[in-house]
C-alpha positions as CSV (number, residue, x, y, z in Angstrom):
1,M,-34.6,-5.7,-5.1
2,K,-35.4,-9.3,-6.0
3,K,-33.4,-12.0,-4.2
4,A,-32.1,-13.4,-7.5
5,N,-30.8,-10.0,-8.6
6,F,-29.2,-9.4,-5.3
7,D,-27.5,-12.8,-5.3
8,S,-26.1,-12.1,-8.7
9,I,-24.6,-8.8,-7.5
10,L,-23.0,-10.5,-4.6
11,Q,-21.6,-13.3,-6.9
12,G,-20.3,-10.5,-9.1
13,F,-18.3,-9.0,-6.2
14,V,-16.9,-12.4,-5.3
15,K,-15.9,-13.1,-8.9
16,F,-14.2,-9.7,-9.2
17,S,-12.1,-10.2,-6.0
18,N,-11.1,-13.7,-7.3
19,M,-10.0,-12.6,-10.7
20,R,-6.5,-13.7,-11.4
21,Y,-5.0,-10.2,-12.0
22,M,-6.8,-8.7,-9.1
23,K,-5.4,-11.4,-6.8
24,I,-2.0,-10.9,-8.4
25,I,-2.1,-7.1,-7.6
26,M,-3.3,-7.8,-4.0
27,N,-0.7,-10.5,-3.4
28,G,2.0,-8.3,-5.1
29,F,1.4,-5.4,-2.7
30,M,1.2,-7.7,0.3
31,S,4.6,-9.2,-0.7
32,V,6.2,-5.7,-0.4
33,A,4.3,-4.7,2.8
34,A,7.2,-6.1,5.0
35,I,9.5,-3.5,3.4
36,S,7.4,-0.5,4.3
37,I,6.8,-1.9,7.8
38,S,10.6,-2.4,8.3
39,G,11.3,1.1,7.2
40,S,8.6,2.4,9.6
41,I,10.6,1.0,12.5
42,F,13.2,3.6,11.8
43,S,10.5,6.2,11.2
44,L,9.3,5.6,14.8
45,L,12.8,5.8,16.2
46,A,13.4,9.1,14.4
47,S,10.1,10.7,15.4
48,I,10.0,10.2,19.2
49,P,8.9,13.7,20.3
50,I,11.3,14.2,23.2
51,T,13.4,17.3,22.8
52,P,16.7,16.0,24.4
53,Y,16.4,12.8,22.3
54,Q,15.9,14.8,19.1
55,T,18.9,17.0,20.0
56,F,20.9,13.9,20.5
57,L,19.9,12.5,17.1
58,T,20.9,15.8,15.5
59,N,24.2,16.3,17.3
60,S,25.4,12.7,17.1
61,G,24.5,12.2,13.5
62,L,22.3,9.2,14.4
63,G,19.3,11.0,12.9
64,D,21.1,11.0,9.5
65,L,21.7,7.3,9.8
66,L,18.1,6.6,10.7
67,A,17.0,8.5,7.6
68,I,18.9,6.1,5.3
69,P,16.6,3.0,5.7
70,I,13.5,5.3,5.7
71,A,14.5,6.7,2.3
72,A,15.7,3.3,1.0
73,C,12.3,1.8,1.7
74,S,10.0,4.6,0.6
75,D,12.0,6.3,-2.2
76,L,12.6,3.0,-4.0
77,M,9.1,1.6,-3.5
78,A,8.4,1.5,-7.2
79,L,11.3,-1.0,-7.7
80,F,10.0,-3.2,-4.9
81,V,6.5,-3.1,-6.5
82,V,7.9,-4.2,-9.9
83,I,9.5,-7.2,-8.2
84,G,6.4,-8.1,-6.3
85,M,4.0,-7.9,-9.2
86,A,6.3,-9.8,-11.6
87,Y,7.2,-12.5,-9.1
88,T,3.6,-13.0,-8.1
89,L,2.3,-13.2,-11.7
90,A,4.9,-15.7,-12.7
91,E,4.0,-17.9,-9.7
92,S,0.4,-17.8,-10.7
93,F,1.3,-19.2,-14.1
94,K,3.5,-21.9,-12.6
95,V,6.7,-20.4,-14.0
96,K,9.9,-20.0,-11.9
97,P,9.5,-16.5,-10.8
98,L,13.0,-15.1,-10.2
99,A,13.9,-14.6,-13.9
100,P,10.7,-12.8,-14.8
101,A,11.1,-10.6,-11.8
102,L,14.6,-9.6,-12.8
103,V,13.6,-9.1,-16.4
104,A,10.8,-6.8,-15.2
105,I,13.2,-4.7,-13.2
106,G,15.3,-4.3,-16.4
107,A,12.2,-3.3,-18.4
108,F,11.2,-0.8,-15.7
109,M,14.7,0.8,-15.7
110,I,14.6,1.0,-19.6
111,L,11.5,3.2,-19.2
112,T,13.0,5.3,-16.3
113,P,14.6,8.6,-17.3
114,F,18.3,8.8,-16.4
115,T,18.6,12.6,-16.8
116,A,17.7,15.3,-14.4
117,S,17.6,19.1,-14.4
118,Q,19.8,21.1,-12.0
119,Y,19.5,24.8,-11.5
120,V,22.8,26.7,-11.1
121,V,22.6,30.2,-9.6
122,G,25.2,32.7,-10.7
123,A,26.9,35.5,-8.7
124,D,24.6,38.1,-10.4
125,G,21.5,36.2,-9.3
126,S,20.8,34.7,-12.7
127,Y,20.3,31.0,-13.1
128,S,20.8,28.4,-15.8
129,V,19.6,24.8,-16.3
130,V,22.2,22.1,-16.5
131,S,21.2,18.6,-17.7
132,V,22.8,15.9,-15.4
133,T,23.2,12.5,-17.0
134,N,23.0,9.2,-15.2
135,A,21.0,10.8,-12.4
136,L,18.0,9.0,-11.0
137,S,15.5,11.1,-9.1
138,T,14.2,9.7,-5.9
139,G,11.9,10.9,-3.2
140,S,8.1,11.1,-3.2
141,N,8.2,12.8,-6.6
142,G,11.0,10.6,-8.0
143,A,10.8,8.0,-10.7
144,L,11.6,5.2,-8.3
145,G,9.3,6.3,-5.5
146,A,5.6,6.9,-5.1
147,K,5.3,8.7,-8.4
148,G,6.4,5.6,-10.2
149,I,4.2,3.0,-8.5
150,F,1.5,3.0,-11.2
151,L,4.1,2.4,-13.9
152,A,5.7,-0.2,-11.7
153,I,2.4,-2.1,-11.6
154,L,2.0,-2.0,-15.4
155,V,5.5,-2.9,-16.1
156,G,5.7,-5.7,-13.5
157,L,2.5,-7.3,-14.9
158,S,3.2,-6.8,-18.6
159,A,6.9,-7.7,-18.7
160,S,6.4,-10.8,-16.6
161,R,3.4,-11.9,-18.6
162,L,5.2,-11.5,-21.9
163,Y,8.2,-13.4,-20.5
164,V,5.9,-16.2,-19.2
165,F,4.1,-16.3,-22.6
166,L,7.4,-16.7,-24.5
167,I,8.6,-19.4,-22.1
168,Q,5.3,-21.4,-22.4
169,K,5.5,-21.1,-26.2
170,N,9.0,-22.5,-26.1
171,I,10.5,-19.4,-27.7
172,K,13.8,-20.0,-26.1
173,I,17.2,-21.7,-26.7
174,K,16.9,-25.3,-25.9
175,M,20.1,-26.9,-24.6
176,P,20.9,-30.6,-24.6
177,D,20.0,-32.6,-21.5
178,T,23.7,-33.0,-20.7
179,V,24.1,-29.3,-20.0
180,P,23.8,-28.4,-16.3
181,P,20.4,-26.9,-15.4
182,V,22.0,-23.6,-14.3
183,V,23.8,-23.1,-17.6
184,S,20.8,-24.2,-19.7
185,G,18.5,-22.0,-17.7
186,M,20.7,-19.0,-18.5
187,F,20.5,-19.6,-22.2
188,E,16.7,-20.2,-22.1
189,Q,16.2,-16.8,-20.6
190,M,18.2,-14.9,-23.3
191,I,15.6,-14.8,-26.0
192,P,12.5,-14.1,-23.8
193,G,14.4,-11.5,-21.9
194,G,15.8,-9.9,-25.0
195,I,12.4,-9.7,-26.7
196,V,11.0,-8.0,-23.5
197,Y,13.8,-5.4,-23.5
198,V,13.5,-4.6,-27.2
199,L,9.7,-4.1,-26.9
200,F,10.1,-1.7,-23.9
201,L,12.9,0.1,-25.6
202,I,10.6,0.8,-28.5
203,I,8.0,2.0,-26.1
204,R,10.4,4.4,-24.5
205,W,11.5,5.7,-28.0
206,L,7.9,6.2,-29.1
207,V,6.8,8.1,-26.0
208,G,9.9,10.2,-26.2
209,L,8.5,11.6,-29.5
210,T,5.5,12.9,-27.7
211,S,5.0,16.0,-25.5
212,F,5.2,13.8,-22.3
213,G,8.9,13.0,-22.9
214,T,9.0,9.9,-20.7
215,V,6.7,7.0,-20.0
216,Q,6.9,8.0,-16.3
217,N,5.4,11.4,-17.0
218,M,2.8,10.0,-19.3
219,I,1.5,7.4,-16.8
220,Y,1.6,9.8,-14.0
221,T,-0.2,12.6,-15.9
222,L,-2.9,10.4,-17.6
223,I,-3.5,7.7,-14.9
224,Q,-1.9,8.1,-11.5
225,A,-2.6,11.8,-10.8
226,P,-6.3,11.7,-11.8
227,F,-6.8,8.4,-10.0
228,M,-5.3,9.7,-6.8
229,N,-7.3,12.9,-7.0
230,V,-10.6,10.9,-7.3
231,G,-9.9,8.0,-5.0
232,G,-7.0,9.1,-2.8
233,G,-8.8,11.6,-0.7
234,L,-11.3,11.5,2.2
235,G,-14.2,10.6,-0.1
236,G,-12.3,7.6,-1.5
237,A,-11.5,6.4,2.0
238,I,-15.2,6.6,3.0
239,V,-16.1,4.6,-0.1
240,Y,-13.4,2.0,0.8
241,L,-14.8,1.6,4.3
242,L,-18.5,1.5,3.2
243,L,-17.8,-1.1,0.5
244,G,-15.8,-3.3,2.8
245,Q,-18.3,-3.2,5.7
246,I,-21.5,-3.6,3.6
247,L,-20.2,-6.6,1.8
248,W,-19.2,-8.2,5.1
249,C,-22.8,-7.9,6.2
250,F,-23.7,-10.3,3.5
251,G,-21.0,-12.8,4.1
252,I,-18.5,-11.6,1.5
253,H,-15.0,-10.8,2.7
254,G,-15.4,-7.1,2.1
255,G,-11.9,-6.3,3.1
256,L,-10.4,-8.2,0.2
257,V,-12.8,-6.8,-2.3
258,A,-12.2,-3.2,-1.2
259,Y,-8.4,-3.7,-1.0
260,S,-8.3,-5.2,-4.5
261,V,-9.9,-1.9,-5.7
262,F,-7.9,0.5,-3.6
263,A,-4.6,-1.3,-3.1
264,T,-2.8,0.9,-5.7
265,V,-4.2,4.1,-4.2
266,M,-3.3,3.0,-0.6
267,S,0.2,1.9,-1.4
268,T,1.0,5.0,-3.4
269,A,-0.3,7.4,-0.7
270,M,1.5,5.6,2.1
271,A,4.8,5.5,0.1
272,A,4.4,9.3,-0.6
273,N,3.8,9.9,3.1
274,A,6.8,7.9,4.1
275,S,9.0,9.8,1.7
276,A,7.7,13.1,3.0
277,F,8.6,12.1,6.5
278,A,12.1,11.1,5.4
279,A,12.5,14.5,3.8
280,G,11.3,16.2,7.0
281,T,8.1,17.5,5.6
282,A,4.4,16.9,6.5
283,A,2.5,13.9,5.0
284,T,0.1,15.3,2.4
285,N,-2.0,12.3,1.6
286,I,-5.0,10.7,3.4
287,P,-3.5,8.6,6.2
288,W,-4.6,5.1,4.9
289,G,-3.0,3.5,8.0
290,V,-5.6,5.4,10.0
291,V,-8.3,4.3,7.6
292,T,-7.6,0.6,8.2
293,A,-7.2,1.3,11.9
294,C,-10.7,2.7,12.0
295,Q,-12.0,-0.6,10.6
296,G,-10.4,-2.7,13.2
297,V,-10.6,-0.5,16.3
298,A,-14.4,-1.3,16.7
299,W,-13.9,-4.9,17.9
300,F,-12.6,-4.1,21.4
301,G,-15.6,-1.8,22.1
302,L,-18.0,-4.4,20.9
303,S,-16.4,-7.1,23.1
304,L,-16.7,-4.8,26.1
305,M,-20.3,-4.2,25.3
306,L,-21.0,-7.9,25.2
307,I,-19.3,-8.5,28.6
308,L,-21.7,-6.0,30.1
309,S,-24.7,-7.7,28.5
310,K,-27.5,-9.2,30.5
311,K,-27.4,-12.4,28.4
312,K,-25.0,-15.1,29.6
313,E,-24.1,-16.3,26.1
314,N,-23.2,-12.7,25.1
315,R,-21.0,-12.3,28.2
316,S,-19.3,-15.6,27.4
317,L,-18.7,-14.5,23.8
318,G,-17.4,-11.1,24.9
319,I,-14.9,-12.7,27.3
320,L,-13.7,-15.2,24.7
321,S,-13.3,-12.6,22.0
322,M,-11.6,-10.0,24.1
323,P,-8.0,-11.1,23.4
324,T,-8.5,-11.2,19.6
325,S,-10.6,-8.0,19.6
326,L,-7.8,-6.2,21.5
327,C,-5.6,-6.9,18.4
328,N,-8.3,-5.9,15.9
329,I,-9.2,-9.5,14.8
330,S,-12.8,-9.7,13.8
331,E,-13.7,-13.3,13.0
332,P,-14.9,-14.4,16.5
333,L,-17.4,-11.6,16.6
334,M,-18.2,-11.6,12.9
335,F,-19.3,-15.2,12.9
336,G,-20.0,-15.8,16.6
337,L,-22.4,-12.9,17.4
338,P,-23.0,-13.0,14.4
339,I,-22.8,-9.7,12.5
340,I,-23.3,-11.3,9.1
341,M,-27.0,-11.2,8.0
342,N,-27.8,-9.4,11.3
343,P,-29.4,-6.1,10.4
344,I,-29.4,-4.7,13.9
345,M,-25.7,-5.2,14.3
346,C,-24.9,-4.3,10.7
347,I,-26.0,-0.7,11.3
348,P,-23.3,0.2,13.8
349,F,-20.8,-2.1,12.0
350,V,-21.2,-0.1,8.8
351,L,-21.4,3.4,10.5
352,Y,-18.6,3.1,13.1
353,P,-15.5,3.1,10.8
354,V,-16.8,6.1,8.8
355,V,-17.6,8.1,12.0
356,S,-14.3,7.1,13.5
357,L,-12.4,8.2,10.3
358,L,-14.3,11.6,10.1
359,L,-13.6,12.3,13.8
360,T,-10.0,11.3,13.5
361,T,-9.5,13.5,10.5
362,F,-11.2,16.4,12.2
363,V,-9.1,16.2,15.5
364,M,-5.9,16.0,13.5
365,N,-6.8,18.9,11.2
366,I,-7.6,21.2,14.2
367,G,-4.4,20.1,16.0
368,L,-6.1,18.4,18.9
369,V,-4.3,15.2,17.9
370,V,-0.8,15.3,16.3
371,P,-0.9,14.3,12.6
372,I,0.7,11.0,11.5
373,T,4.4,10.7,10.7
374,G,4.0,8.4,7.7
375,A,5.0,5.2,9.4
376,S,3.4,1.9,8.4
377,I,2.3,0.0,11.5
378,S,1.0,-3.5,11.9
379,N,-2.8,-3.4,12.3
380,V,-2.8,-6.1,15.0
381,L,-1.6,-3.6,17.6
382,P,-4.3,-2.4,20.1
383,A,-5.8,0.9,19.0
384,P,-4.0,3.1,21.6
385,L,-0.6,1.7,20.7
386,Y,-1.5,1.8,17.0
387,F,-2.4,5.5,17.0
388,G,0.4,6.3,19.4
389,F,3.0,4.8,17.0
390,M,1.3,6.4,14.0
391,N,1.9,9.9,15.2
392,A,4.7,9.2,17.7
393,H,2.9,11.2,20.3
394,W,0.8,10.7,23.5
395,T,-2.2,12.3,21.9
396,G,-2.4,9.3,19.5
397,F,-2.5,6.9,22.4
398,V,-5.3,8.9,24.1
399,W,-7.3,9.1,20.9
400,G,-7.2,5.3,20.5
401,I,-8.8,5.0,23.9
402,V,-11.4,7.6,22.9
403,L,-12.3,5.6,19.9
404,W,-12.8,2.5,22.0
405,V,-15.2,4.3,24.2
406,L,-17.0,5.8,21.2
407,C,-17.5,2.3,19.7
408,F,-18.9,1.0,23.0
409,F,-21.6,3.6,23.1
410,L,-22.3,3.5,19.3
C-alpha cells in the first residue's frame, strides 16, 4: 500500500474518532460509568462465595437490601444514558445542559410504554391476561434497563439537539431584564420543551399505529437486537481488540477509536449482565469487562520481561514502568520502549489481548474458572485482583496471575 494512501486511512480514523457526535456518545457513556461501578460495589458484597456469609445474607435480609442498589443502577440504566447523552450534547453546543437533560428524560418517558401484561392463573389451571396500567417494566428486558439503551441514546441526542436548536434560534419567551434570571429561565424553557414533547408524542402515536406497538419495541427489533447479535459476541470483541491494538501501532489512540464504535454494544451488554446478576441468573452476554482487562493485563508481563533483559536501558525502563504497568497503564511502555512503529513489538502487542480473551472465554466455559458476576470493576486494578473481583472467586485471582505469566513468555 502506498504511503499516501495509508496516511489518508489513518487520518480517516482520527477524524472519525474526533467527530462531534462520536465524542458526545463516548463522553456520554463515560459520564454514567460511575453509576455502574458504584452498583458493582454492592454486586461484589452480594457475591462473595463463602457459604456462611451467603447464609447470613439470606437469613438477615441483608441480601435483599444489597440487591436494591444493584437493581437501581442496572435496571434504570437507560434513564442514566438519556441524561448523559443530552447533558454532554448540550455542553458541546455551549448551552446550559441541565434543562436539555431534563427535557430529554421527559421525551424518553413519553416514548416509554406505561402498560404491562400480567398472567393470572385460575383454580382450574386456565390463565388470562390482564393489562396493568401505570406499570413500568424494569430488569434486563425492561424498557428502562438494557433493552432501552439504544432508544435512550437516540432520544438523548435528538431531544437535546432540538432543544439546543430552538434556544439558539431564540424560539423562546423573552422576559424583561428586570425579571430574575431563575424566573426568566423557566419561561424561556417552556416553548422549546413543549415543542420537543409534542414532537415525541406524535412519534409515539404514529409508531403505535404499526405492528411494533411501541417505539421501544421498534428500536429494539430493528436496531438493537441485530446490532448486538453481530457485534456483541466473541467475534465483535475480537474485532474491538484488533482494531484498537493495530491503530495504536501506528500512533493513533486505538482505544478511543474502538470504544467510539463499540461503546453502545459494551454498555448494553454490561447493563444486561448486571441486571441478570441482580435477578440471580447467569450473565448471558460477552463479558466486556474481561475484554478490556485482556487489553491492559499485558503491561505487567512486558515490564517483567524488560527487567530481565540483558540491556541496561531496557532494565531501567522495566523498573520505572513496573508501578504503572501493575495498574494496566500503558503510556510509559507504549512511548518509552517504544511499541509504536516497532514491528517486532507490535506482533505480540496485537496478538496477546486476543489470545488472552480466547483462553479466558475457554476456561470459563469449561468451568475451570468461575464465570463473571456482572460487576463493573475499575480497570486500573492489577489483573489478579481485577479477575478475582469480576467473578468473586479465587479462580479469578489465579487466572490473572496465569495471564501475567502468559504475556511474559509471549
